[in-house]
N, C-alpha and C positions, 0 to 999 in steps of 0.2 A: 721315503721316496720323494723325488723332486720333479717338478714339472714347471712349464712356463704357462702362466695364466694370462692370456692376452685378450682381454675383452674391452670393448668401448665402455667408458664410464663417464658420466657427467656429474659435475659438482656444482651445486647451486648455492651460492652465497647471497644472502639477502639481508637487508637492514631497513627497518622503518625509520624514516627521518621526517620529523615534523618541521614544516617550513613556517615562514612568518605569518602566512594566512591561516595557520592551524589546520591545513589539509595534510593528508598522508600520501606519501609516494613510496613505491617499492623500488629499491635499488637492487639490481640483480646482475651477476656475471656468470657466464656459462663457460666452463673450461673442459676441453675434451682431452682425455688421455687414452690413446689407442696404441696398439702394438702389432707389428707385422714381423718383427725379428723372431727367429727361432734359434735354439742352441745348435751350433754347427754352421751358422751363416758367417760369411767373411766380414772382417772389419777393415774398411778402407783406410788409407793413410789420411790423417787429419780428422777422422771420424771419432765421435765420442759416443759411448754406450752407457746408458743409465740402467742399473739393475736394482730392483727392490728385493731385499732378502727378508723373508718372513720366518722367524725362528719359533719353533714350538717346543724344542727340547732345551736342555741345559748346556749342551756342547755343540759347537760347530767346527767341522774340519772339512773344508771344501776347496776345490781347485778351480782356478780360472786358467784354462789351457788354450794356448795358441798352437794350432796343429797344421801339418801338411800330410801328405800320404805316407811319409816315413816315420813320423813321430811328433812329439809335442814338447814345448817348453811351458812351464806353468808357474803360477803364483798361488800359494796356499794361504787361505785365511784361517787362523786359529782363534777361537773365542770360547771362553769358559765363564758362565754366568757368575759362579761363586767368587771368582777372582776379579771381576770387573776389569778384564784386561783383554785386549785384542792385539794380535801380531800377524805378520806376514812372513812367508818363507819362499825363496825362489829356487826352482829346479830347472835343469836343462837336460836334453837328451832323454826324455821320458818316453815310455811306450805309448801306443795309440790309446790305451785305456787310462793313461795318466799315471800309472805306477812306475816305480823305478826312477832312474835318473840320478843326477848329481846335484846336491844342494850347493848353491853358489852364494847365497846371502840370506840373512835373517834380520828383519827390521826390529828396532826397539819396540817394546810393548806400548800401545796407546792406552792411556788411562781413561777409559770411557765407560759409562754405565752400559751394561749389556741389555739393550732394548729389544723388544720383540720384533721390531722392524728396522732395517737399515737401508740406506741408499748408498750404493757404491758406484763409482764412476770409473770407467775404463777408457783410455784414450790411446790411439796408436799414432806414432810419429816415425814413419819409415821403418827402421829396424829396431824399434824400441816401443814397448807398450807400458803405460803407467796405470796404476790402480790406487784409489784412495777412497776413504769414507767421505761422503758429502759433508758431514759435520766436522771433519778434521782434515781439511785440505793440506795442512802443513805437514802431515805424515804420509806423503806420497811415496810409493815404492815403484821401481822401474824394473823391467825384465827385457834383456836382449832377445830378439827373435830373428829368424831369417826372413828374407823377402817372401818366401813361399809359405811361411807359417801365417796364414791369413784367417783361418777359421777359428771361431771362439766357441769353446765348450765349457759348461759348468757342471761339475760332478762332485757328489758326496764322497769324501775320502776318509771316513771314520775308521779307526782301528779298534781291534779287540780290547786294547787297554783303556779305551775311552768309551763313554756312553754313546750310543748312536746319536748323531746330530740330526734331529728331525727338522726339516725346513722345506719351504717352497720358495720359488723365486719367479720374478716376472720382469721382462724387458719393458722399459718405457721409451716412447718415442723421443728422439733427440730434441724435437721442437717443444716438448713439454717441460724442458728444464734448461737453464743457462746458469753457468757459474756467475755469481754476483761479483762484479769488479768494483773495488772501492777507490776513493781518492782520485777520481777522474780517469781511471783505467777503462778499457772497453774490451768486450769479448770478441776475440779473433777466432771465428769458426774454423778457418783453415788450419790454424795451429792448435785448436782445441784448448786455448788458454787465454788468460787476460794479457793484454798489452798495456804495460804500465808507463805512465808519464815519468819524466826525469825526477828523481828524488823518492821513488817508491818502488818496492819489489815484492816478491811473494806470489803465490799462485792466484791470489785475489787482489794483489796490489795493497795488501794490508800492512806491509812492513814499511815504515817511514825511515828514510835514511838520515834525516837531520841535515844541518848545515854542512856544505862543502862535500856532500857525498851523493852519488847517483849510480845507476847501472846495476847489472846483475850482482846480487849479494851486497849491494851498496859498496862495491869495492873500488869504484873510481872516484877520484877527487877532482874538483873543478880547478882549484889553485893551490891547495895545500898551505894556504896562508890565512891570516885573519880576515882577508877579504871574502873568503868562502866562495860562493857561486855568484856573487854580485858581478854584473856585466858579462855573464856567461850565457850564450845562446846555444841551446842544445837541439839535437835532431831526435825526433820521436816518431815511431810508426803509429800515427794517430788513426782515428776512426774513419778518416777519408780513404784509408788503404794505401797511402803514400807517406813519404817522409815529411814531417812538419817541423818547423823550427819554433821553439818555445823556450821561454825563460825557465830557469831552474826553480825548484821549490822555494817559495818565500819572496819571489821578485816578479816585477812586471815592468812595462814601459818599453819604448823603442830600444833603449840601451840596456834593458834588464837591470836597471840600477835603482828602481824604486821598490821599497819593501811593501808587502801586502798591507792593506788597510784593515781596520777593525772588522771582524767578522769574515775575513777571507784567509785562505791559506793555499798551499800547494803550488804546482807548476803554473806559472803565469797568473797566480792568484785567482784562478777560476773556480776554486772550490769554496763552498760556504761552510763556516764553522757549524758544529753540531750544537746541541742544547747543553751548554756549559752551566755549571752551578753559578747562581747569582748573575747570570748573563755576562760572565767574564769572557774576555777574548781568548781564542785558542792560539796555540803555537803556530806561527806563520809557516814553519817548515814541515811540521808533522800533522797539524790539525788536532793534536791532543789538548784536552782541557786541563790546565794546571791545577784547578781546584776541584776536579771531578765533574760528574754529570749532574744535571738538574734532576729533580725527582721524576721518576717514570722513564728515564732514558739510561742506556748503558752502551758499552762498547768502547773501543779505543778512542774514537772521536765523538762519542755521545750522539750518534745518528740513529741508533736503534731504539725503538719503543719497547717498553716492557709489555709482557702479555696482558691483553685487555679485551673487554667485551666489544663486539661490533653492534649488537642490538641491546638497547637499554632494558631496564626492568619492566615487567608487566604488572600494573597495579590492579588488584582484583577486588578490593573493598576499601571504603573510606568511611570514617565516622567523624564525630566532632573532635575527637582527641587522638585519633590514630589512623594509620593506613596499613594495609597488608598487600603483599605481592610475591612475585617469584622471578627468577632469572635462570638462564641456561648457560652451561659451560661446555656445550658440544663443540667439536672441532670446527664446525661451520660458523660458530659464533665467536671465535677467538682469532686475534691478530697479535703481532709482535713476537717477542722471543724472551727467553729466560724464565726460570721457574717462579711462580707466585705461591704464597702459602695461606693468605687470609683474604677475606672479602669485607668491604666496608660499604654499608648503605648510608649515603649522605643526602642531606637536604638543606635548602636555604630558601629564604623569602624571595619571591619573584620580584617584588618592588625594591629589593636591595641587591642589585646586580653585582656591586663591588663587595658585598658581604662575604664572610667566611662560610664555607660549607660546614655543617654540623654533623657529627657522627650519630646516626640513629641505631645502627647495628654494626658490630665488629666481631667477626667469628672466623674460625678455621674453615678452609676448604677441605672437607673430609675430616680425618682424625688429626691429632695434634702434630703428627710428623709428615703428613701427606703434602705433596707439592703438585702444582699444575703448570703445564707449559703448552703453548700452542702446538698442536700436532702430536702430543704425547700425554701420558698420565693416566691414572686409574681412579681418580677421585669421582664422586657422584657428578652427574650432569645437570641436576635440578635442585634448586635451593628456594625454600620458602622463607619469608621474613615478615616481621611485624614491627613497626615503629609506633610507640605510643607516647603519651604525655604531651601531645601537641596542642596548639591553640585553635579553637574553632574560627571559621571565617578567614583563614589564611591561605593564600595561594603559594604553593611550594614547588620548587624544582627538585626532582629526585633522581639520583644516579647511583650506580654500583661501580666501585673502584676495586680492582684486584691489587693486592699488596704483596711485596716480597718479604723476606725475613727481617729486613730493616724497617718494615712498615712504610715503604716507599711504593708509589704506584703511578701509572700513567692516567692522568685525570681528564684528558681531552676526549671524553667518552660521551655517548648520547645520554640525554636525560628526558624524563617525562614530567608532566605537570599534574598536580593534584590540588584540590581545594577542600579544606575542612569546613565545618558549619558552626554557626552560633557566635557568641561573644565570650571573651575570656577576661576573668578578673585579675589573674596573675599572668604576666607575659614578660618577654625579653629576658629569659633565664640564660645567663652566660657563665661560662667556666673560664677561669684564668689562673695564672701563677701555679700551674700544675707541676709537681715534682714527683719523685718516686714514692713519697710517703704522705703527700698532702695536696690540697687544692683549695681554691676559693671560688665561691659562687655568689652571684648577685642577680637581682631581678627587679622588675617594675610592677607596681600595683596601684590601682585607682583609689585605694582606701588605706587607712591606718588600722592595723590589727596585728595580732600575733600569728606567726607562721610556723608550720612544722616542716623541718628539713629532715628527710630520710635518705640514707644512702646505703647501698648494699653491693658487694662484689658479685658480679655475674659469672666471670670466668677469668682464668689465668692464661695469658697468651703463650706461655712456654711450658705449660703443665696441664694434663687432663684432670688433675685432682680438683675436688670441690673447694671453693673459697667462700661458701655461703656464710661461714662463721664471721667473716669480716663485714659487719653491718652495725649501724647505729642510727640514732635520731636525736634531734635537739629542737627546743623551742627558741624562736628568734622574734624579737620585737621590731627589729629593723628590716632592711631589705638586702642583707648580705650575710654570709656565714663562712667560717673557716673550717674545713674538714681535715682532721688529722688521723694518724694511725692507719693510713691506707697501705695496701700491699703493692710492691713494685710490679711493673709489667702486668697490670690487671685492668679489666674493664668494669667500671662501676656505673650503676644507674642512680641518679640523684632525682629525688621527687620533692618538690616544694608545694605545699598545699595550705589552704586556709584552715585555721583551727576551728572555724565556725562551719565551714562547708567543705567536706572532703572531695566533692566533685570539682571544685575550683582548684586545679593543680596544674603544674608544669613540670616536665622532666627533661633531663639531659644526660648524656653519657660522658664519662671521664675515662681517659686512658692514661694511666700513670706511667711514668718513665721507667725504663729498665734500670736496674742497679746491680752492683756486684753481688755475687752469691753470699748468703749468710748461713750456709749449711756445710757440713763436713762430709768427706768420703767415709766409706766403711772399709777398713782393712780386712782382707780375707782371713779365714782361720789359719792358724799356724800349720804349714805343711812342710817345714824345713827338716831335713835330716841332719843330725849332729855331725859336725866336722870331725871331732875327736873327743876324747873324754875330758880334755882340759879346757875346751871352749865353753863359754857361758851360753845360756839359752838365748835364743833370738826372740824378737818381738813378733806380735801378730802382724801378718802381712808379708813376712819374708819367706819366700817359697824355696829359695836355694841360695847357697853361698859357698865361696871358697876363701882362700887366704887373700885373694886380690879382687874378688868380684862378689856381687850379690844381685839377686832378682827380687824385686818388691812388687806386690800385686795388691789391688784394692777393687772395690766395687762402687758404682755410683750410689748416692744417697737414696734410701728408700722413699723419702719424702721429697718430691720434686717441687713442692709449693714454694720452697725458699731458694730455688735457683735464681729467681728474680730476673730471668731473661733466658733466651735460647742458649743451651749448653754447647760449648765449642771445644772443651778439652780440659787439661789439667796443667798446673804449674808446680814444679818440684824444686826443692832446694836441699842440697846435701851439706850438712855441717859435721865437722870432725870434733867429737867430744873429747877423746883422749888424744891430744895433738902433741907431736914432738916440739922441742924448743924452737926449731927453725921455722915453725908455722905451717899451717895447712890451708891452702886456698879453698874457698867455698865454690861449689858448682851449682848451676841451676839450669833449667830448661823447661820446655813445654812439650806436651804430647797429647795426642787424641786417644791413645791406648790407655787401658786400665792397668798398665804395668810399666816398669822401667828397669832396664838392665844397667847396673853401675859397674864400671870397669876401672882398672888401674887404682885400686884401693890399697891401703897399707895393711899388712897382716896384723893380727892381734890388736885391732883398733876398734873403738866404740864410735859408732856413727848415729846421727839423727837425720832422717829423711822427712822433710816437711812437704805435704801435698795439699794444694788448694784447688778448689773448683774454679773454672774460667768460663764466663759467658761472653756475649757480644760486647758487654761494657768493659770487662776485664776481670780482675780477681782482687780479693781483699788480702793484702800481705800480712794482716794481723790475725787472720782466721785460717788455720791450717790444722791438719791431722799429723801428729808426730809418730813416726815409726822408728824404733831404736833397734840396732843390731850390732853384733861384733863380727868382724871378719875372723876367719879361722887362724889358728896358730897358738903358740904358747904365750900367755900374758905374763909379762915380767913386771915386778914392782919397782 
């Protein structure tokens, strides 16, 4: 059963920010979302309607119907959770109940995760209505309607062949949402769309045309020569509501003959570059960063911040060598976009403002595969942490940074200040020259004596298996040590103490680099039926074969501790063992699946398929599992 839930709600976002006088202020914003629209109300020309769809079942089949007293035209939304796929179908001349009619179009499937809540946008332009997912504006669908078909109805259209799609929906006020327009575009409410400056296109002006191109679908050329759009003065329906004359993307000046300066791009060079890696300049025509985004930013122009905390951690206890606290990941405490997977508690000395932040805790958000994104996710909202091995009498700034799969995070987040107590005999423990299997540590001490260096693996970043076995200790007479035999992609705790006084100690964390996997896949048990009585037996892992094809299947390794990084797929290489004199070319590829179908093989031929594991670093070409098989047919000597 569906209904429209239209109630006034307030969302209070707050953040405690400490100012220079160490007083505390509460920053708050109050946003109202109300609703007066009901199913069956008319949609005016130029009006946009925002609908939140809350899905409680595994299947959705619903119709957005534009109706008059004679009948309806409709757009059907199809969604199935198991397939992670959403599509739309258009029908005309439907009955007043939405059934019947003639299908006129079907959109390509949108590859999107099937979330429990969607935002859909419907916009009317005279005799056409458009519908799209708020998170996928590039996949807009349009439906022709008559001028009389003004009333919008939303109806469940599930069929007996599908599971009933259980959902509710609610209309949101138009003033609670605006399409975000990029690259200098502005939201034209009359059109219900973004008005894009010359050199950009798309529903959100997210498509950059590049040099010498502008207009709808970037189809128009300024000159068609190497001069491009230099000295071209173009007309744009700008945010003043009238036609404005502006230089094309990449140029400025009275004659539009001056190229954009460093840090600028776009039409008239009015746009500022995003956060490019190593502060490199962006492309003056498109705004894209040639070397990628700086840590904590993403998007085509690196303007978007990665998901991060609004409120910093709350410190609940402090001792001479440690502090404990917690933080929240509730929706009200998150900003930014894109999924994050880890959290890192960092600290640094207050009197060393230019110093590096030190890792105190690095751990998963939820389990080893969970991710978190602002406005979504099912991971826990409350996290406790403890950082120990600190020096007494030190003032520290503490912050929590959320990290993505590549251990990158938005670091301009709030921090709090703590102070430990007492004096420390060992201090300034530093970690350097960290590799995937080793690291060096050094420290300062006020006396000459023997030190004990202990290190132990706390967790693997890409595997829930225990790594406690990777631990060791050594005696050192100097003030530095080299640690070897570490596991890749792991978090280690290093503790340096005095051999005379165990309470005099200092600790630090080491995060080793990811490395290529050093573990093999497991071929599945032989499930292949014999081709004929003359063919030889197939190897384990071959589940079917003909004279020109074979299907090979395997399973991931049982021990994930040696994956050495987040697993991304498999690399395979096909070699022909019994090859004719004219030679047999090798084939290779990558797949995320645990099987591969090999076609266009030679009959009665012996093959070797080599399969290697792939992670975010790559794969080891010298480490692979070999699966041998013959294609069907009579083998001749």
